[in-house]
N, C-alpha and C positions, 0 to 999 in steps of 0.2 A: 087321363093323361095330361090334361092341362094343369093339374096340381104338381105332376112330377115336373114338367116343363118349367112351371112357374118357381118351383124349388131349385130347380138346375140353374135358372137366370139368377136366383138369388145367390146361390153358392158361387156362380161365376164372378157375379158383381162384387162380392166379398173378396174372392181370390184376386180381382182386378184391382180392388182398392188396397189390398194388402202388398200386391207387387208393386203399385204405384207409390205406395208408402215406402216400400224397401228401396225403390229406385230413388225417391227423392230425399229420404231420410237416412237409411242405412249406408248406402254407398258413399256418399259424401263424409259422413261421419267415420266410416272405416278408412277412407283416405286421410283425413285429419288425424285419425289415430295413429296410421302408419307415419305420417310426418312427425307427430310429436314423439314416437318411439325413436325415430332417426335422430331427432334433436336431442333426446335424452342420452342416447349412445355417443353422439358427439361431445355434449357436454361432459359426460363421464370421462372421455378421453382427454379433454381439456383440463379436468380436474386432477387427473393422474400426472399430466405434464407440469401442471403448476405446483403439485405435491413433490415431484422431483426436484423442481427449480428450489422450492422453498426448503428442501432438505440440506442445502448448502448454507442456509442463513445462519444457523448456529455456529458454523465452522468459521464463517466470515466474521461474525460477531467475536469470537474469540481472537482471531487474528487481529481486528481492530484494537480489541482491549489490550492485547500484548504490544502492539504498536504504540498505543497511548502511553503504557507504562514504559516502554522502552525510551521513548522520545519526550518524556515528562519534562526533562531538563534542558531541552534543545535550546530555548531561548537563553538559557543562562550560559550554554556553551558557544552560542552564536550571539554575542551582545549587539545592541544597537550601535554604539560607538566603537571605534577601534581600540580605545583604552590602551594605548601603546605603553605608556609610563609603567601601569601596573603590571603588565605582561614583562616587560624588560626587567623589572625588579624580581619578579618570580624566577626568570631565566637566569639571571645574575646570581641569585641565590642558590639555585640548583647547580650551576657551575662551580661556585665557590664550595658547596657542600660535599661535592664529588672531588674535591682538590683539583680540579682542571686549571690550567694556567694560560697566560696570554691570550685572554678572552677579547675578541673583537666582535661587536655586534653593529651591523649595518642595515637599517630599515630602508626599504625601497619605496617607490610610488604605488599607491594603491590602484588596483585595476577594478574597474565595475564590470561585474558578471550580471546574468539576467536577474537573478534573485538575491544576490549579495555582492560584497566588496572583497577583494582579496588585498592583503598586504604582506608582499614578499619580504622576508628577512634573511640577510646572509651573516652567518655566525662561524667565527674561526677561533678554535681553542686547542689545547695540547694536553696530554697526560696520560695516565695508565689506561690500557684499553678495557680492563673490566670497569673502570670509573666513567668511560665514555660510554659503555653499553647500560650503566646504571642510569646516566643522564638521558640517553634516549627512551628508557623505559619510563623515566619521568616525565619526559615530553608526552608520552602517549596518556598517561594518567592525568593530565593536567586538566583542571576544570574547563580551561578556554579550548575550543577546537583547534587544533593545530595539525598540519601535515607536512611531513618531510617529503620535499620534492626531489633533492638531490644530496647525496652524502659522498664526500671524498675523504677518505682514511689513508693517510701515508705513514709508513712506518719510519721512525726515526733510527737509523743504524747507530748513532752516537749514545742513544739511551735505550737501555734494555727494557722491551716491554712498553715502550712510550709511543703514542701515536699522534700525528698531527690531524685534525679533522677540520674540514670545511663543510658547511651544512646550509642547504638552502631551504627553508620552510615557509609556509604560509599559515597566516592567521586570517580569520574570516569575521566580518561583521555586516550588520544589514543597514545601516546608514552613515552616510559621510559626514 
């Protein structure tokens, strides 16, 4: 009977050692494994969110490229100096080309804006309505950035199809 008891104690000792090993090794390792699994899940979610954010990058890149090509000549249209003489010659040439008469061009005083300067110009001329429309179209197509701020068109009852025009436009430049 002593042999069985001795064997029982040996088996019990081995079981206790295995239980202790499980308690000191397996349980902490399984906790660590569960923590790591949770971290993997959260990292996968973060990657999915990053992929969704990154999906817009090609679209934004295309928009930037389109804007670069659209505004490639921006500095040419918005010169550093006001270059009024050259602009007035171009305007006078356009007025003459359209057979508009009685031209008066009065530059105003430059005004400083946040990123640029504005120079108002008042123009008065007369002529056939279609010629005036062509002149305005020519203004829009000018190399220089110009914006019509106000236009007054009066019909001249004495002259059939002729109008008198008063036009206020701005030109822009970056340095004074």
